[in-house]
C-alpha positions as CSV (number, residue, x, y, z in Angstrom):
1,X,-58.6,36.1,-1.0
2,X,-57.9,35.6,2.7
3,X,-57.8,31.9,3.8
4,X,-58.5,32.6,7.5
5,X,-61.5,33.3,9.7
6,X,-61.6,34.9,13.0
7,X,-63.1,32.8,15.8
8,X,-63.7,34.0,19.3
9,X,-63.3,31.5,22.1
10,X,-63.4,31.5,25.9
11,X,-60.8,29.5,27.8
12,X,-60.4,28.9,31.5
13,X,-57.9,31.4,33.1
14,X,-55.7,28.5,34.4
15,X,-55.4,27.1,30.8
16,X,-54.5,30.5,29.5
17,X,-51.8,31.0,32.2
18,X,-50.3,27.6,31.5
19,X,-50.4,28.3,27.7
20,X,-48.7,31.7,28.1
21,X,-45.9,30.2,30.1
22,X,-45.4,27.5,27.5
23,X,-45.5,30.0,24.6
24,X,-42.6,31.9,26.1
25,X,-40.5,28.8,26.2
26,X,-41.5,27.7,22.7
27,X,-41.2,31.1,21.2
28,X,-44.4,30.8,19.2
29,X,-47.5,33.0,19.0
30,X,-50.7,32.2,20.8
31,X,-52.5,32.0,17.4
32,X,-49.9,29.7,15.9
33,X,-50.1,27.4,19.0
34,X,-53.9,27.2,19.0
35,X,-54.1,26.6,15.3
36,X,-51.6,23.8,15.6
37,X,-53.4,22.3,18.6
38,X,-56.8,22.3,16.9
39,X,-55.3,20.9,13.7
40,X,-53.7,18.0,15.7
41,X,-57.0,17.3,17.6
42,X,-59.0,17.3,14.3
43,X,-56.6,14.9,12.7
44,X,-56.6,12.6,15.7
45,X,-60.4,12.6,15.8
46,X,-60.6,11.8,12.0
47,X,-58.1,8.9,12.5
48,X,-60.1,7.5,15.4
49,X,-63.3,7.7,13.5
50,X,-61.7,5.8,10.6
51,X,-60.4,3.2,13.0
52,X,-63.8,2.8,14.6
53,X,-65.6,2.6,11.3
54,X,-63.2,-0.1,10.0
55,X,-62.9,-2.1,13.2
56,X,-63.5,-5.8,12.4
57,X,-63.6,-5.4,8.7
58,X,-60.9,-8.1,8.2
59,X,-61.8,-11.6,9.0
60,X,-59.4,-14.4,9.8
61,X,-59.5,-15.6,6.2
62,X,-58.2,-12.1,5.1
63,X,-55.0,-12.4,7.1
64,X,-54.4,-16.0,8.2
65,X,-50.9,-15.2,9.3
66,X,-52.3,-13.0,12.1
67,X,-54.0,-16.1,13.7
68,X,-50.8,-18.1,13.7
69,X,-48.5,-15.7,15.5
70,X,-49.2,-13.8,18.7
71,X,-49.4,-10.0,18.2
72,X,-46.0,-9.0,19.4
73,X,-44.4,-11.9,17.6
74,X,-46.1,-11.0,14.4
75,X,-44.8,-7.4,14.7
76,X,-41.3,-8.6,15.2
77,X,-41.6,-10.9,12.2
78,X,-42.9,-8.1,10.0
79,X,-40.2,-5.7,11.1
80,X,-37.5,-8.3,10.5
81,X,-34.2,-8.6,12.2
82,X,-33.2,-4.9,12.0
83,X,-36.5,-3.8,13.7
84,X,-37.6,-1.7,10.8
85,X,-40.9,-2.2,8.9
86,X,-40.5,-3.5,5.4
87,X,-40.9,-1.2,2.4
88,X,-44.4,-2.1,1.4
89,X,-45.3,-2.3,-2.3
90,X,-47.7,0.4,-3.2
């Protein structure tokens, strides 16, 4: 069973010209490029929706250490001396 579907779209000529020039440099097909671009946009929109829906879900009692240290300082503290984030227990 085929896992694809044909979709017809219209793009402004200027975008198509820019895309074609870029595709030559990248060495990828138009279809591959458009599929990747749409997939990235869909993933970004899903992440943003999740962030918007969970905004403010934690109160100060849920993470008291966040109130004690300014944002950048807290990030440095969590990352440690080597600048890498800790291996979180899952």
